[in-house]
C-alpha positions, 0 to 999 in steps of 0.5 A: 457760210461766206468764204474767204474772197481773197483766198477763194480767188487763188483757188479758182485761179490755181484750178484754171492754171492747172485745168484751163476749165471754163471760168463759169464752172471753175467757181461752181467748182470751188464752191462744190468741193469746199461744201463737201469739206464743210458739209462732210457729204457728197449730196448736192441738195446739202451742199447747195445750202453752202454757196455764197450769195443771195441766190436760192439754195434750188438755184445752186442746186440746179447749177450743181446739176449742170455741172455733172450733167454738161461739164466734160472733164479729162480724167488722165489730167486730174491724174497728172494733177494729184500725182503732181501732189505726191512728192515720190520718185516712184509710186506704189499703187494699189488696185480695188473696188468699192461698191454698194446698192442705190435703190435698185442701182449698183454703184461700183468704183474700180480705183487705182491709188498711190500709196503715201503716207498711210493711206492712197491718193486716188489717181485713176478710176472707173465707174462699172455700169454692174455689180460684182467684180471687175474683168481682165479687159477693165483692169487692163484699160485702167492700168493702160492709161497709167502706163500711157500718162506716166510710164511703167517706170514709175511704178515701184510695185503694184498691190491688189487682193484676191479679185485681181488674178488671171492668166491673161491679167498676170500676163499684161503686168510680167509683159509690162515690167510691172512689179506686183504683189497680189493675194491668190485664194486658197483654193488656187491650183498651183504646182508642188515640188514635183509639178502636179498641180494642187490646192495652194493651201494644201502646201502651207498646212503644215505651218504653225498658226503665226508662221510663214513660208516661202516655196522653194523656186518658182511655181505655176500659177495661173499659167506662169512662172511666180513665188509663192509665199503663205501665212498661216494667221493665229485664227487659221486662215491663209494669206498666200501672194505671189510675186516675180521677185524678192519673195523674202519681204512679200508678205511684209510689202503686201501689207501696203495694199491696206492704205486703198481700204483707208481711202475708201473709209475716208470717202465713206463714213469717216470723210464724205459720206460718198454712199449717199449720193444720188448719182446712179450714171456712170459718167457723173460718178466718175466725175463726182470722183474727181472733186473727192479726189481733190478735196481728199488730197487737200485735206491730206496735205493739210494733215500733213502741214498741221502734223509738223506744226503740231504733232498728233499724238500717239495712244498707249498701243502705238497708233495715232489718235487721228489719221492725216486726212482726219487731222487735215478735214477737221482743220479745214472744217475748222476754218470755215466755221471759225466765228472770227472772220480775220481768225478764219481767213488766216487759216483759209489761207494757211490750208491753201498755201499747204496745197500751193507749196505741194504744187510749186504754184503761187498766186500770179500778180494778175486779176482772176476776176470771177465771171458776171454774176457769180457770187464771191465771198459776200458779195455778186460780182455785177454784170457790168464787170468784164 
C-alpha cells in the first residue's frame, strides 16, 4: 500500500508541531498508526508489511522494534494532545482496567479516559507490572498526573466501578475536590439510620425489583460521610453507588462509566486487536497505548465528521447501526484500500482535515521534508537531500 504522499507529509508535520519528535521517528510513527488502522492489529510483523518503499518487511519490523526500544515519549504531552481533541469545557472522567494473559505474562492497563459521545478518549494510563487490581497508590499517582496537567477545575465528575474504593482513595478525591460516583460492593459496611455498620445490601433488600432508593442523609462508608444510592435490578442484583452530592441523579450519571468498556472493546476485538501484541514490558506497552490513543481518537473524529455528512442509520430498537469510532475506522480503511488513486487521495485528505480542524491546526507554507532515506508514498527520499 502506497500512502498519499502529500497528506502523509502533513500528518507528519502536525505531529512534529505538537510533539517535536525526531523527524526520523515521526515517519515511522505515521506509518505505524496508519498500519494499525489498515491492518486492524497492533502486531508489528503485520504492520511492517504495510510500510511504503522498497525496503523488506523484515527491515521495517526492526525499525519498529527500535522505535519501542529506544524512543522516549512524554506521556503528559500526549495527554495534552488527546485532551485537545475533545471539545469540552470540563471532563467527565472514567477509570478502569483491562487485563489479559500473554503466555506466562500478565498485561494489565490502568486507564483514565474522557467520556465523549458514547466512548472514552484514553488520556492517561499506566501498564501495571502485575496481575489483579490496582492499588490506592497507583490510582492516586494517575489522578495526580491529571491534576498536575489540567487542574481539578477541569473535572466535572469521576466514575469508577467496585474495584476503586478505599479509605485513603476516597479521602484523596474529597481533599482534592473531585466529585465522584463510584459503585461499591454489596457487602461493603455502611452505617444504617442508627449509625450501626451493616452490609450495604441489607438496606435495600426490601426494594421491589427494578426500583431505586436514596438513603436519607449521608452515611459512613469507607470512613467517609457520603450519600448512598441503591438499585435492585430485574435479576435481583444490586447496583449501589456513593457520591458527595446530588444523590438523586447519581444512578443515572453512573451509566456514563460504561464508555470506557466501549473503548476497551474498540482497542481489542472491534478495532486494533490489542491482545495480539507480543509486548510484555510495561514501558513498551505504555508507548503502544500512545499510538493506539492517537489512532482511536482520529478514527472517532472521522466518524463524527462522517456522521454529519451522512448520518448513521438507527435500528428499530433505537440504537445506531455502528458507533462513531467504527464509522470512522471503516472510512479510514476505505481510504487506504480504494482502488482509484484520486479517490483515495481525496478521501484521505478529508480524514486528515477532520483531525486538523479539531486541533485548530493547518499545514504551513513551508517544506517538511522527511529525513534522508525515508520511504514516502511510492518513492524513496534520496540520501542527497538535506
